[in-house]
N, C-alpha and C positions, 0 to 999 in steps of 0.2 A: 465506495459502492461495490457491493458484491457482484461478481460476474453472473450471467444468467444461470450457469450450471450450479454454482454455489448458492445463489439466491433460491433456486428451486429446491436444492437439498435442505437449506435452512428452513424454508417454508414448509416443506413436507414434514420435517422433524418436529416443527412447532405444532403443526396440525395434529400429528400423531400423539405428541406428548401433552398437548393442551397447555403448553408453557409460555406461549407468546400471544398475548391478547389480540393484537392486531392481525395475527395470522389465523385465528380460529374461525371456524364456521359459526357465524353469529345467528342468534334467533331474531325473528322480526321484532322491530321496536317502533311503535307508532309515533314516538317522539323524534325519530331519526329518519333518514332517507335510505333509499336503495339505489345502487348503481349497477346496471346490467349492460351487456354489450357483446360484440363479436370482434375477434381479431383475425385478420386475413394476411396471408403472405403475399406481398406485392409482386413477387416474381412468378408465382404460380396461380394466384387467385384462389388458392385452397385455404381451408381453415388452418390457423396456427394452433396446432394441438399441443396441449400442456405447456403453453407459454405462460410466463409470469406477468401478471398485470399489476401495476403499482399506481396507487393514487398518492400524489404528493400535494400537500396543502399549498394553495397560492399564497404568496407573501402578503401580509397585511401591514398597512402603515403603522409604524411605531412598534411592531411586534418583533421580539428578539427570537430568532431561530437558534436552535441548538447547534453548537459546533459539531463537526463529524461528517456524516453523510450529507453532501450538498443537495441531493434530491431525496431526502429522507422519506420513508414510506409511512403514510398515515394509515393506509390499508393495502393489503396484498391478497391476490387471488390467483388461482391457476385455471386456465381454460380447459374445457372438456373436449371430446372428440369432434364436436362441431365448431370448435373455436370460440365457444360462448363462455361467459362468466357471469356470476351474480355475487354482489357484495351487499350483505344485509347490514342494517344498523350503522350507517355512515353518518357521522356527526354533520349536521347542516353546515354548509359552507361551500366555498369555491375551491376546486381542485384542478390539477393537471394530471392526466392519465397517460401512461406509456406502457409498452409491452416489450419484453425481452425473451429471446429464444436462441439457443445455440445455433450459430451460423448466420445470425442477423445482427444488425447494428446494436451496439450496447453503449449507452451514454457514459458509463464509467470509463470507456476507452476513448471517448471523444473530448472530454474536458481536459484542460491544461492544469496538472497538479501544481506547477510553479505559480500560476496565476491565482489558483485557489489559496495557496499558502500565503500569498502576498496580501490577501484580503483579511482584515482584522477581525471580522465578526461572522458568525454563522449566517446572519441575515444577508450580508453582502455576498457570501458564497452562494446562498440560495438564489438570489437575484441573478448573479452571473450565470449559474448553471441553467436556469430557465431560459435566459436570453440566448445562450449558446445552443440549447437543445430544442428551441421553440418550434422548429419545423417538424419535430417528431413528437410533439406533445398535443394532446387533445383536451380542450377545456371542458369541464363538466361541473354543474352545480347540484349539490345534494340538498334537497328540500324536505322539510318535515312531512312525513306521511306520503311521500311521492316517490315514483320510480323514474330515474333518469337513465336513458338508454343512449349508448354511444357506439360508434364503429371506428376501429383503428386498423391501420396497416403497418406491417413491419417490413423493412427493406433488407434484402440480402447484403451481407457484408463482404469485405475483402478478407483474404486469408493468406498467410505465409507459412510454407512448410519446408521441411528439410530434414537432415540427419545431423547428429553430433557424434563424432567418433574421436577416439584417441589416435595419436599418430602411429600406433602400431596396428591400426585397422580395426580394433575391437570397438563395439558400440559403447557410447557413454550413456549409461542408464540412470534415470532419476534426476536429470539436470533440470534446474529451474531456468527462468528467462527474464531478461529485461528488454524492453522495447522502447525505441526512441523515434519520435516523428520529426522529420526534417521540415522546417518552416521555409517560407519563401526567401528568407534572408540566409538560409543555410544553417540556422541554429538547430540543435537537437534538444527536444523536450521529452520528458518522460511520458509514457503511455500507461494509464492505469492508476487506480487509487488504492492505497493500502488501508483497509478498514477492518477486516476480520482478523488478519494476522499480519506478519511482517513481509509478506510477499505480495507485490502488486499484480502479478499474473499467476494464475494457477496451472498453466500448462506445464507439463513435464515430459521428458523423453520417455518412450516406452522401452520394452525389453530389447528392441532392435536399434535404439538410439534415435528413433523417428519422433518428430514433433509437428504440431500444427497450431499456429496462433490464429484464432478466429475472432469474429465479431468486430472487425476493424473498419474504420473509415478508409476510403481510397486515399492514397498518398504515397509518400516515400519514407521508408523506415530503415533504421539500423537495428540489427538483432544481436543481442549478446546472450550467451548462455552462462549460467551461474552454477558452480559446483556446490554440492550439498553443504550446508552450514546452518547455524542456528538462526541466521537472519540474512536479509538481503544485503545489508551493509557489510556483513562479515564475509560474504561469499566471494571467492575468487571468480573473476570474470574473463571470458574469452569471447571476442566479438567476431561478427562476419568479416571475413578477410583474414581470420586467424591472428588477430591482434588483441593485445590486452587492454588497449585504451579506446574508449568510446569515440574520441575525436578522430581516430585513424580507421574506424570501422567502415567497411563498404556498405552501401545502401541498396535497397531493392524497392522498385516501384510496383504498385499494384492498384488496379482499378476496381470500381464498384462491382461486386459479384464475382471478381476474378480470384484465382489462387496462384500466387507466385511460388512455383516449385523450385527445388534445387538450392535453397538457402542453407548450404551445408557449412558446418563449423568443425574444425579439427583442433583438439586440445593437445598441446605438447606434454610429453612425459618427462622431459628434461628441462633444465633451466629454471626450475621453480624451487624456491628455497623457503626456509622457516626463519622467522624473526621472533625472538622472545626476550623478555626483560622483566624488571621489577621497578615499582614506583615507591619511593620512601620519603619520609619527612626529613628536612634538613636539621631540625632541632635535635633529635635523638636517634634518627635512623630507623624508626619503626615503619612498618609497611602500611601504606594507605590502601584502604579496602574498597574504595569507590572511585568512579570516574570512567573516562573513556580514553582510549588510545587510538589515534588516527594516523594513517599513512596518506600523505599528500604527495603528488608528483612534484618534484623540485622545480621544474621549469615553469609550470603555470598554476601550481597549488590546487589542481583539480583533485577531488577526492578519489583515492584508490581503494582503501579498506578502512573499516572501523571495528573495534571490538571493545568489550567492557573489561575494566580492571577487576580482577578476582579478589576474593576476601583476603588472600595472602599477599596482595599487592602485585601479583604477576599478571602479565598479559602475553598473548602469543598470536602470531599470524602464520597460517600455513599457506603453502603454494604461492609465494610472492615471486613475481618475475624479476629478473635482473633489471635494475634501473636505479636512478637517483631519486631519493624521497626526502620528505620532511616528516619526522615523527613528532606528532603534536599530542600532548596530554592535557585534557581539560576536565573540569568538574571533579577533581580529585578531593578525597576527604577520608576521614576516619569512618569506622563502622557506625551505622546509625545508632544514635543514643536513645534510650528509652527512659522516660521518667519513672522513678520508683514509687510504688504505692506505699502509703504509711502503714505500719503494722496494725493489725486488728485492734489491739488494746491501746493504741496511741501512746505506748510507753516510751517509744523512741521516735523522735522526729524524723521524718523522711529526709533523705539527703538529696540535694539537687545535683543533677548530672553536670559535669563541667561544660562550660560554653563550647559550642561547636566551632571548630577551627576551619577556615576556608584557605585553600592553597592556590597559589598563582598558577596560571597556565605556563607551559614550557614547551619549546620545540627545539629539536636538534636535527642536523643534517644526517642522512643515513644513505650510504651506498651499498646496495645489495648485489653481491657477486657470488655469494655462497651462503650457507646457513649461518645465522648470527644468533648467539645466545648471550645472556648476561648483560643486556643493555640496561644500564642503571640510570634512572631518572630521579634526581633529587629535587624536591620542591620546597620552596620557602613559603611560610604562611603569609596570607594577606593581612596586613595590619589595618584594622578598621579605623575610619576617620574619627577623631575625637569630637564629641559634641561641642558646638559653639558655646562659649561662656557668655551668659547674658550680661 
């Protein structure tokens, strides 16, 4: 689910370009319903101006919801200066409505991504999300040719702020973040859902290294900063307490409507190394052009980093802290094969591409004390089971 800021940007862009049907200002339709209402800020009693209002369809028995956004938007609108909104041409049916605004609670940051991932269908995810967020949802029924009016409140959220610097005192600019909520049992679970891109949180440090994580439920959190990379999995991580490992991170407690200041992180400039290598086939030594290379911590196999194997079979990790790891290669294969089209005159029969070869996973121990290059991973093919003879 998109954060309020990004959802508002997406909505505005769709309204401007008329490219997303459910975001457009719709004309009245006598065969459908209208939903209107007002959104107020619970802490001030004032209108929630330019808040994003979302209608998500109530689950129906036997209906299969799409995988993806667990509170997917059937309709979206933006409130005006009075906090009011109007959504025309709403398909008749039962909905749940909620509103988001920067600084106020966001359901995307309240749901447990691990729990969502454990549910096998979009319908199960939808039911779970509604049950978890039910205290912040307003039920509304859209009826043919009728106007349904509702009133909603949004609650001020918790915030965590601080600075990220390098150990020479200069600001760390453009850092991303991971956030983990501590459960009653002391477990750390991810906060945020990755839907629009590979980052679960869209906060970044500014030109002075300052950051602000907003729209949070009250609770206890561990904060980690991520150095710029192509994805969250590939990004080097440094956590509160200046540790590289999530399990060793310090935590910060924050209450409803409070801001926890001083959650500062320092990134070391020394003790970080590069690890690079190549993945080849055992049969003839050719480079394998697909797959993933993962670094796991050797003591508990917790994920440290992940990167894709390049077309020439190489992989590389930058800024790896000194530690003992397991290097795991999975999903390796040759370049994607394409079926050849027959020639236009059908004079020559089309040739079939050779069957795709799958390669076994492999892991090796790796102790990083300095830069490492030339790590060679040789993979053997997986021999498919022979079909049973009748």
